[in-house]
C-alpha positions in Angstrom: 10.7 167.5 123.2 13.4 165.4 120.8 15.9 163.5 121.5 18.7 162.0 119.4 20.4 159.4 119.9 23.0 156.6 118.0 22.3 152.8 117.4 24.2 150.3 114.7 27.1 153.4 113.8 23.8 156.0 112.6 21.7 159.0 113.9 18.1 159.3 114.7 16.2 162.2 115.2 12.6 160.7 117.5 10.7 162.2 120.0 8.2 160.1 122.3 5.4 158.3 119.7 7.6 157.7 116.7 8.3 154.9 115.0 11.9 153.8 113.4 13.9 151.2 111.9 17.5 150.8 113.1 19.3 148.4 112.3 19.3 144.4 114.1 18.7 144.8 117.9 19.4 141.1 119.3 15.8 140.9 121.4 12.3 140.5 121.2 9.0 140.9 120.4 7.7 143.5 123.0 11.1 143.7 124.8 12.4 147.3 125.7 14.7 148.4 125.2 17.6 152.1 126.6 19.4 153.9 124.3 22.1 155.7 126.5 24.1 156.8 124.2 22.0 160.4 124.0 23.7 163.0 121.7 20.8 165.9 122.3 17.9 166.6 124.3 15.8 170.0 123.1 12.5 170.3 125.3 10.1 173.3 124.8 13.1 175.9 125.4 16.4 174.7 126.4 18.7 172.2 124.4 21.2 169.8 126.3 23.8 169.2 124.0 26.6 166.1 124.8 30.4 165.9 124.4 29.6 163.2 122.8 26.7 162.2 125.2 24.1 164.1 127.0 25.0 163.3 131.1 22.3 160.5 132.5 19.6 161.5 129.2 18.1 157.9 127.8 15.6 157.2 125.4 13.3 154.1 126.1 11.3 151.9 122.9 10.2 149.0 122.2 10.5 146.5 119.5 7.9 146.5 117.7 8.7 144.1 115.1 11.9 142.2 113.0 12.0 143.0 109.6 14.3 143.0 106.1 14.8 145.9 104.5 14.8 146.7 100.5 17.7 144.3 98.5 20.2 145.7 96.8 21.8 144.3 93.9 25.3 144.1 93.5 27.2 143.4 90.2 30.7 143.1 89.0 32.1 143.3 85.1 35.3 143.2 84.7 35.3 144.4 80.5 37.0 141.2 78.1 37.8 139.8 80.6 34.3 137.0 80.4 34.2 137.2 84.1 30.4 138.3 85.5 29.5 138.4 89.1 25.6 139.7 90.4 24.8 138.7 94.4 22.4 140.5 96.6 21.9 141.5 100.4 19.7 142.2 102.5 19.9 144.5 105.9 18.7 143.1 108.8 15.5 145.4 111.2 14.3 146.8 113.6 11.0 148.1 113.4 11.2 150.1 117.0 8.2 152.4 118.5 9.7 155.4 121.6 8.2 155.1 124.0 10.1 158.1 126.6 12.4 160.5 127.2 14.0 161.3 130.1 17.1 164.5 131.2 
C-alpha cells in the first residue's frame, strides 16, 4: 500500500516504513505528525484518487531528525560594472518515518 501526500508545496509518494526528507516541520524529534492532505491511496487492487484530497485518509509519520540540506551557492554579476555578489542557502529539512497509512 502506498499514498501520495502533499506537504511543503511538494508531493511525495510514501509507503509504511519509508524515511523521507520534507520541508521543515516545527516540532520536536520523536513527535508524531498526521498528514491529512492525501492526494491518492493505492492498495493491493484498489486505487482511490481525491478531488483534490481523499476523504478520511490519513498518513501518520514520526519525526526522526531535523537536518539541513546541501549548500546552494548563488552568484550575481553585471558585466563591465564591477558588480559581483555571492550568497548561499541551506534549506531546513525534517527527516520523517512513515508509520501508518489509513483510508
